C-alpha atoms as a printed R data frame, in Angstrom:
    type eleno elety resid chain resno      x      y      z
1   ATOM     1    CA   MET     A     1 31.806 18.178  6.602
2   ATOM     2    CA   ALA     A     2 28.432 17.209  5.173
3   ATOM     3    CA   LEU     A     3 25.487 17.923  7.418
4   ATOM     4    CA   LYS     A     4 23.259 14.957  8.171
5   ATOM     5    CA   ILE     A     5 19.613 15.867  7.725
6   ATOM     6    CA   LEU     A     6 16.534 13.787  8.450
7   ATOM     7    CA   ILE     A     7 13.347 14.762  6.604
8   ATOM     8    CA   LEU     A     8 10.055 13.441  7.960
9   ATOM     9    CA   ASP     A     9  6.717 14.095  6.277
10  ATOM    10    CA   ASP     A    10  3.885 11.632  5.762
11  ATOM    11    CA   GLU     A    11  3.371 12.994  2.231
12  ATOM    12    CA   PRO     A    12  5.994 11.233  0.031
13  ATOM    13    CA   ILE     A    13  6.262 14.153 -2.403
14  ATOM    14    CA   VAL     A    14  7.775 16.353  0.317
15  ATOM    15    CA   GLY     A    15 10.803 14.104  0.785
16  ATOM    16    CA   LYS     A    16 11.108 13.585 -2.969
17  ATOM    17    CA   ARG     A    17 11.275 17.348 -3.519
18  ATOM    18    CA   LEU     A    18 13.306 18.381 -0.471
19  ATOM    19    CA   GLY     A    19 15.876 15.565 -0.398
20  ATOM    20    CA   PRO     A    20 17.439 16.451 -3.775
21  ATOM    21    CA   ALA     A    21 17.211 20.188 -3.022
22  ATOM    22    CA   LEU     A    22 19.274 19.686  0.141
23  ATOM    23    CA   ASP     A    23 21.617 17.158 -1.475
24  ATOM    24    CA   GLU     A    24 22.541 19.932 -3.965
25  ATOM    25    CA   MET     A    25 23.830 21.891 -0.977
26  ATOM    26    CA   GLY     A    26 26.188 19.050 -0.052
27  ATOM    27    CA   CYS     A    27 24.005 17.645  2.727
28  ATOM    28    CA   GLU     A    28 23.420 13.963  3.411
29  ATOM    29    CA   THR     A    29 19.674 13.466  3.637
30  ATOM    30    CA   GLU     A    30 17.499 10.607  4.773
31  ATOM    31    CA   THR     A    31 13.783 10.879  4.115
32  ATOM    32    CA   PHE     A    32 10.951  9.163  5.939
33  ATOM    33    CA   THR     A    33  7.182  9.069  5.511
34  ATOM    34    CA   ASP     A    34  6.546  6.940  8.599
35  ATOM    35    CA   PRO     A    35  7.111  8.687 11.940
36  ATOM    36    CA   LYS     A    36  7.791  5.397 13.756
37  ATOM    37    CA   SER     A    37 10.608  4.518 11.337
38  ATOM    38    CA   ALA     A    38 12.059  8.014 11.645
39  ATOM    39    CA   VAL     A    39 11.988  7.879 15.458
40  ATOM    40    CA   ALA     A    40 13.696  4.470 15.349
41  ATOM    41    CA   ARG     A    41 16.408  5.949 13.101
42  ATOM    42    CA   LEU     A    42 16.774  8.918 15.459
43  ATOM    43    CA   SER     A    43 17.417  6.444 18.275
44  ATOM    44    CA   ASP     A    44 20.576  5.094 16.648
45  ATOM    45    CA   THR     A    45 21.842  8.057 14.591
46  ATOM    46    CA   THR     A    46 22.483 11.662 15.479
47  ATOM    47    CA   PHE     A    47 21.443 14.140 12.824
48  ATOM    48    CA   ASP     A    48 22.600 17.748 12.601
49  ATOM    49    CA   ILE     A    49 19.204 18.940 11.400
50  ATOM    50    CA   VAL     A    50 15.745 17.376 11.496
51  ATOM    51    CA   VAL     A    51 12.952 18.688  9.286
52  ATOM    52    CA   THR     A    52  9.601 17.316 10.421
53  ATOM    53    CA   ASP     A    53  5.970 17.832  9.593
54  ATOM    54    CA   ILE     A    54  3.823 18.551 12.625
55  ATOM    55    CA   ARG     A    55  0.560 16.833 11.790
56  ATOM    56    CA   MET     A    56  1.052 13.097 11.191
57  ATOM    57    CA   ASP     A    57 -0.652  9.889 12.284
58  ATOM    58    CA   ASP     A    58  0.747  7.839 15.197
59  ATOM    59    CA   ILE     A    59  3.475 10.295 16.247
60  ATOM    60    CA   ASP     A    60  3.156 14.030 15.664
61  ATOM    61    CA   GLY     A    61  5.994 16.427 14.968
62  ATOM    62    CA   ILE     A    62  5.943 17.865 18.499
63  ATOM    63    CA   ALA     A    63  6.641 14.372 19.880
64  ATOM    64    CA   VAL     A    64  9.468 13.968 17.336
65  ATOM    65    CA   LEU     A    65 10.866 17.337 18.429
66  ATOM    66    CA   GLU     A    66 10.763 16.294 22.096
67  ATOM    67    CA   ARG     A    67 12.599 13.041 21.345
68  ATOM    68    CA   VAL     A    68 15.277 14.814 19.320
69  ATOM    69    CA   MET     A    69 15.826 17.406 22.070
70  ATOM    70    CA   GLU     A    70 16.115 14.682 24.741
71  ATOM    71    CA   ARG     A    71 18.708 12.750 22.763
72  ATOM    72    CA   SER     A    72 20.604 15.512 20.963
73  ATOM    73    CA   PRO     A    73 19.912 19.077 22.180
74  ATOM    74    CA   LYS     A    74 22.368 20.533 19.623
75  ATOM    75    CA   THR     A    75 20.308 19.188 16.700
76  ATOM    76    CA   LYS     A    76 18.383 21.929 14.913
77  ATOM    77    CA   VAL     A    77 14.730 20.997 14.344
78  ATOM    78    CA   ILE     A    78 12.688 22.768 11.689
79  ATOM    79    CA   MET     A    79  8.944 22.236 11.897
80  ATOM    80    CA   ILE     A    80  6.812 22.325  8.739
81  ATOM    81    CA   THR     A    81  3.046 22.232  8.485
82  ATOM    82    CA   GLY     A    82  0.080 23.081  6.344
83  ATOM    83    CA   TYR     A    83 -1.896 23.859  9.492
84  ATOM    84    CA   ALA     A    84  0.108 26.737 10.888
85  ATOM    85    CA   THR     A    85 -1.252 28.443 13.959
86  ATOM    86    CA   MET     A    86  0.494 30.767 16.358
87  ATOM    87    CA   GLU     A    87 -0.279 28.377 19.200
88  ATOM    88    CA   VAL     A    88  1.453 25.443 17.496
89  ATOM    89    CA   ALA     A    89  4.391 27.624 16.454
90  ATOM    90    CA   ARG     A    90  4.823 28.922 20.008
91  ATOM    91    CA   GLU     A    91  4.678 25.385 21.429
92  ATOM    92    CA   ALA     A    92  7.263 24.124 18.941
93  ATOM    93    CA   LEU     A    93  9.618 27.039 19.587
94  ATOM    94    CA   ALA     A    94  9.174 26.740 23.373
95  ATOM    95    CA   LYS     A    95 10.145 23.064 23.162
96  ATOM    96    CA   GLY     A    96 13.353 23.829 21.293
97  ATOM    97    CA   ALA     A    97 12.483 24.025 17.595
98  ATOM    98    CA   PHE     A    98 14.949 26.091 15.579
99  ATOM    99    CA   ASP     A    99 12.295 27.497 13.271
100 ATOM   100    CA   PHE     A   100  8.846 26.969 11.803
101 ATOM   101    CA   LEU     A   101  7.869 26.908  8.111
102 ATOM   102    CA   ALA     A   102  4.269 26.984  6.880
103 ATOM   103    CA   LYS     A   103  3.192 25.199  3.712
104 ATOM   104    CA   PRO     A   104  3.096 26.037  0.917
105 ATOM   105    CA   PHE     A   105  6.757 26.927  0.716
106 ATOM   106    CA   LYS     A   106  9.456 26.862 -1.916
107 ATOM   107    CA   PRO     A   107 12.495 24.605 -1.475
108 ATOM   108    CA   ASP     A   108 14.615 27.780 -1.537
109 ATOM   109    CA   GLN     A   109 12.884 28.940  1.656
110 ATOM   110    CA   LEU     A   110 13.861 25.711  3.399
111 ATOM   111    CA   ARG     A   111 17.396 25.865  1.972
112 ATOM   112    CA   GLU     A   112 17.790 29.353  3.436
113 ATOM   113    CA   MET     A   113 16.540 28.098  6.810
114 ATOM   114    CA   ILE     A   114 18.898 25.093  6.617
115 ATOM   115    CA   GLY     A   115 21.731 27.510  5.823
116 ATOM   116    CA   ARG     A   116 20.984 29.527  8.966
117 ATOM   117    CA   ALA     A   117 20.807 26.361 11.074
118 ATOM   118    CA   ALA     A   118 24.115 25.203  9.585
119 ATOM   119    CA   LEU     A   119 25.774 28.510 10.504
120 ATOM   120    CA   GLU     A   120 24.646 28.032 14.103
121 ATOM   121    CA   LEU     A   121 26.295 24.612 13.944
122 ATOM   122    CA   GLY     A   122 29.489 26.208 12.605
123 ATOM   123    CA   VAL     A   123 29.086 25.012  8.997
124 ATOM   124    CA   GLU     A   124 28.708 27.232  5.955
125 ATOM   125    CA   LEU     A   125 26.691 25.737  3.124
126 ATOM   126    CA   PRO     A   126 26.436 26.861 -0.483
127 ATOM   127    CA   VAL     A   127 22.934 28.097 -1.255
128 ATOM   128    CA   THR     A   128 21.805 27.007 -4.702
129 ATOM   129    CA   GLY     A   129 18.704 28.126 -6.535
130 ATOM   130    CA   GLY     A   130 15.883 25.819 -7.478
131 ATOM   131    CA   ALA     A   131 12.339 25.875 -8.676
132 ATOM   132    CA   GLY     A   132  9.119 24.391 -7.509
133 ATOM   133    CA   GLU     A   133  6.946 24.655 -4.481
134 ATOM   134    CA   VAL     A   134  5.933 22.230 -1.782
135 ATOM   135    CA   SER     A   135  2.261 23.012 -1.495
136 ATOM   136    CA   LEU     A   136  0.773 20.085  0.377
137 ATOM   137    CA   ASN     A   137 -1.551 20.772  3.257
138 ATOM   138    CA   GLY     A   138 -0.409 17.949  5.528
């Protein structure tokens, strides 16, 4: 069973780097740069895992997290941000986020986190190595 993963980050390079990295693990990924489009997609499709930036225009990642948890509490939500603070991390985790990843990070770090989320969902994924770093500050 391929895990369905939604990636949301307003910086296009993030989806371009992470999508293929997760596809290598056998996941089905959909990437979005516009939070409104992602939220619309979340309204009609259930994803196993959602990876979302926190700081975005229009709709922030905390609002995306809240919408995912209302609709699909079993979905694992991983928050990513270049503006990591303990306060934001605590808020995200208190509202149901699975984990929190600060930029810059390597795709392997996210793959490992996706692997742990998959195990909690009862799916074992192959972890493949890769290079590169997602170093945006958004």
